N, C-alpha and C positions, 0 to 999 in steps of 0.2 A: 517714880512712885508706881506701885503696883495697881493694876486695874481690877475693878469689881464690875463685871458685866451682868446686865439684866436684859432679858429678851422681852419681858413683860413688866409693867409697873403694877405688880400685884397690889390690890387694895389701895391703889394710888399712894402707896407709902413713900415713894421717892419725892413726893411733894411736901413731906413732913420734915420737921427739924430733927426728929429722932425716929428711927425705924429699926426693924429687925430683918434679918435674912437667914434662911436655913440653907446650909451648904454641907457638902461632904467635908468632914474635918481634915484639916491640914495643920499640924503643929507648927510648921514654919511660918504660916500666914495668919493663923487665928489666935491672937493674943491681945490683951489689953494694951491700948496705946498705938496699935498698928494703924497706919493711915492708908487709905485707898482713894483712888480717883474713880468715881462712879460714872458708868456709861449705860445708857439705855439705847439699845439698837445702834451702837456706835456713836451716839450723840452724848457729849459730856454733860453730866448733870451736877457736877460739883465734887467736893472732896469730903470724906468722912473719917472719923476716928472710931476705933472700937472702944466703947465704954466698958463692956463686959461680954462674957460669952458663957454658954452652957453646952457641954459635950454630952451627947446622948445617942441612944439607938432610936431609929425611926419609930419603933413601936411605943416609945415613951412620950411621943408628941401628944399634946392634949388639944381638944377642940379650941380652948381658950387661946393657945399659942397660934394655932393654925388660922383661926378666924382673923386674928390681928395681923398675921404675916401675909396671908394670901387672900383672905376674904372668903375662904372655903372651909368646910368642916375638916376634921382630922382624916376621915376616910377619903374625901375628895383630894386632899393635899397629898396623901400617900399615893393615890392613883396618879397624880401629876408626876411625882418622883419616879414611879414605875415607868411612865412614858419617857421621862427625861433621861433615865439611866437604865435602859432595858438589859444591859449586859452586866450590871453590878448586882451582887448579892446584897440587897437592901437590909436583910435581917442581920447580917454580920458587920455591915459597914457602920463606922462611927460618923455621926453628923454633929453639926454645931449650930447653935442659934446665936448669931452675932447681934448685939445691941449696938447700933451705930448712931453717931451724932454728926450732923453736918458741921464742917469747919467753915465758919464765916470768914470771908476775905476781910482783911483790915480795911476800915473805913478811911478814905483819903483825909489827910490832915487839912483842916480848914484854915486858911490864912486869915489873919486878923490885922487890922491897922495897928493895934498896939500889942506888943508881945510881953 
């Protein structure tokens, strides 16, 4: 299973059942139904599946999306990306907003006296 690494738990989203992440778009990895193992600073946080995604240019981000995803305004979020990707032309690059849902591990089957 492919990894989805986080260096920061932006807006404490990794503690939620569903959350978003904004990434540089990759058509091989970013599609509905794709599953990832989530890691925060190399610590396993669980598994997720992609419920939906939106491909866009960074200038199309809104305050609404940015506050939910990072806890910061659109302007602050774009500045974060500039620091994260100093060598990438952020104007021309396609990004994706992934809507992720945690995959709950199956509950252990409870044994009963009568079956």
